C-alpha positions in Angstrom: 0.2 0.1 0.1 1.3 3.5 -1.0 2.0 5.5 2.2 -0.2 9.3 2.3 2.1 12.1 1.2 2.8 14.2 4.7 0.9 17.6 3.9 3.0 20.6 4.9 1.4 22.6 7.7 2.9 24.7 10.6 5.4 23.2 13.2 3.1 24.2 16.6 6.5 23.8 18.6 8.4 25.9 16.6 5.6 28.6 16.5 5.2 28.9 19.9 9.2 28.9 20.2 9.4 32.1 17.9 6.6 33.7 19.9 7.9 32.4 23.5 11.3 34.3 22.4 9.4 37.4 21.2 7.5 37.7 24.4 10.7 37.5 26.4 12.7 39.6 24.2 9.7 42.6 24.5 9.6 41.6 28.5 13.2 42.4 29.0 13.2 45.5 26.9 10.3 46.8 28.8 11.9 46.1 31.7 15.1 47.8 30.7 12.6 51.1 29.7 11.2 51.1 33.2 14.1 50.5 35.3 16.7 52.2 33.0 16.4 55.4 35.2 17.0 53.8 38.9 20.0 52.2 37.5 21.3 55.4 35.9 20.4 57.0 39.1 22.3 54.2 41.0 25.2 54.2 39.0 25.7 57.8 39.0 25.4 57.5 43.3 28.3 55.1 43.1 30.3 57.5 40.8 29.7 60.7 42.7 30.4 59.3 46.4 34.0 58.1 45.1 35.3 61.5 46.5 33.8 62.1 49.9 34.1 65.6 49.5 30.2 66.8 48.7 29.8 70.0 46.8 28.7 73.3 48.8 25.7 75.0 48.1 26.0 78.5 47.0 23.9 81.4 44.8 27.2 82.1 42.7 30.0 79.5 42.2 32.4 82.8 41.9 31.2 83.4 45.9 33.2 80.1 46.8 37.0 79.1 46.6 37.2 75.9 44.0 34.6 74.5 41.3 32.7 71.7 43.4 29.6 74.2 43.7 26.2 73.8 43.4 24.1 76.8 42.5 20.4 76.3 43.2 18.4 76.3 39.6 15.7 78.6 41.0 16.5 81.2 43.6 13.0 81.8 44.2 12.1 78.0 45.0 13.9 75.1 44.2 16.1 71.9 46.6 19.4 70.6 46.3 20.5 67.7 47.9 24.4 67.0 47.2 24.8 63.5 48.7 22.4 62.1 45.7 23.0 64.8 43.3 19.8 66.7 43.4 19.2 70.2 42.2 15.3 70.8 40.9 13.0 73.2 41.4 10.0 73.6 43.5 6.3 74.3 42.4 4.7 75.8 45.4 1.0 75.2 46.7 0.6 72.0 44.9 -2.6 70.2 45.9 -1.3 67.0 47.0 -5.0 65.5 47.2 -6.1 65.7 43.0 -3.7 63.7 41.0 -4.8 65.8 37.7 -2.9 69.0 39.7 0.3 67.2 41.3 0.9 65.3 38.1 1.5 68.6 36.4 3.2 70.0 38.9 6.0 67.0 38.9 6.3 67.5 35.4 7.9 71.0 36.4 10.0 69.9 39.4 9.1 68.8 43.1 5.4 69.6 44.5 5.0 71.5 47.6 2.0 70.6 49.2 -0.6 73.1 49.7 -1.7 74.4 53.2 1.7 73.3 54.4 4.5 75.8 55.7 7.1 77.8 53.9 11.1 77.8 54.3 11.4 80.1 57.2 8.0 79.8 58.9 7.4 77.6 62.1 6.1 74.7 61.5 6.4 71.8 58.7 7.3 72.2 54.9 6.2 69.2 52.7 7.6 68.2 49.5 6.9 65.3 47.4 7.7 64.0 44.1 6.5 60.6 42.9 8.3 57.5 41.2 6.1 55.4 39.8 4.4 57.1 37.2 3.7 55.0 33.8 6.5 54.6 32.2 5.1 56.4 29.0 4.6 60.1 31.0 7.8 59.6 33.3 9.1 63.0 33.0 12.9 64.0 34.3 11.8 65.2 37.3 9.8 61.6 38.7 13.8 59.9 38.8 14.7 63.1 41.2 14.0 61.4 44.9 15.0 57.5 43.7 17.7 57.8 45.8 16.6 59.6 48.8 17.1 56.2 51.3 20.6 57.1 50.7 19.9 59.8 53.1 21.1 59.2 56.3 20.5 61.2 60.0 22.9 63.6 59.8 23.3 64.3 56.3 22.4 67.8 54.8 20.2 69.6 52.1 19.7 73.1 51.3 16.5 74.4 50.2 16.6 77.7 48.3 13.7 80.1 49.0 13.2 84.0 47.9 17.1 84.6 47.7 17.5 82.9 50.9 19.5 79.4 51.1 17.6 77.2 54.4 20.0 74.6 55.2 18.1 71.2 57.2 19.8 68.3 58.8 18.1 65.1 58.4 16.8 63.8 61.4 14.8 60.9 60.4 13.4 58.9 57.9 10.7 56.1 57.6 8.9 53.7 55.5 4.8 54.1 55.5 1.8 52.5 54.1 -0.1 54.8 51.3 -2.7 55.0 54.0 -0.4 56.8 56.9 -1.1 60.5 55.5 -1.0 62.0 59.0 2.4 63.2 58.1 1.2 65.6 55.4 0.1 67.8 58.6 1.9 67.2 60.8 2.6 70.0 63.7 5.9 71.1 64.5 7.1 74.0 66.8 10.2 73.8 64.9 11.1 75.0 61.7 11.2 71.5 59.7 11.0 69.7 56.1 9.4 66.5 55.1 10.3 64.7 51.8 8.5 62.1 50.3 8.5 59.3 47.6 6.9 56.1 46.9 9.0 53.5 47.9 10.3 51.1 46.0 11.3 53.2 43.1 9.0 52.7 40.2 5.9 51.3 42.7 3.2 52.7 44.6 3.6 50.1 47.5 5.1 52.0 50.3 6.1 55.6 51.1 9.5 57.0 52.1 9.7 60.0 54.0 12.8 62.0 55.4 12.6 64.6 57.8 14.9 67.3 58.3 15.4 70.5 61.1 16.5 73.9 60.0 20.1 74.2 60.9 21.0 77.8 59.7 20.4 80.1 56.7 22.1 82.4 54.5 
C-alpha cells in the first residue's frame, strides 16, 4: 500500500518557541525601559561618592573657593541635595489630593504641598515627588527622589527660597503605607521639612519619608 504524502503545515512547537522568544525579548526591553532611570541614578550615585567631598551650595560659584559648587536652579524656590545630586525647582502650593494637579506640577519639579509651611516659617514644609508614574509619561523629575533612601541621619540638604538658602539636617527617616497620611499635616514648633516619594522606586507600594530640621540660613 502506498504511504500517504505528509501535507506541509505549521510546526506548532516551533511557532510557540518563536512567540515565546519574542515575548521574552519584549519583556526584557520593557524592564530596561522602566528600570533604566533607577539604574542610571544608582550608577551616578556610586560615581559621585567615590569622592568624600560633597559640593557646597551657593547662589554663585564665584562666591566660593574652588569649583565644587552647586548653584540652585531657581533662587525663588528649589531644593539641592548634594549627596544624591539633586538640584531641582519646587512648585509651590500644589494640591496633594488632586492627581491631575500634582502630576502636572511634578512635570515641572518637586511639589510643595498646599497648606503646609514655607521655608523660614515655623512648622513643617512638605515636599513630594512620585516615582511610580506610567513609564510612557515619566518625566525628567520623576527620578529626582529615587535615591532619597541614601540620606541618613546627620546628612544635609538646602532649600533656596526667595533669595535665602535654608540649610536642613536629616533627623529621621520612615517607610510607611500609603494610607498613613498624617505626616502631610504634621504640626511642629520647629522649622522642619518632610521629603516624600513612593517606595520602592517605580512602585507605589509604600511611601518613603525623610525628615529634616532647620540648621542655618544664609
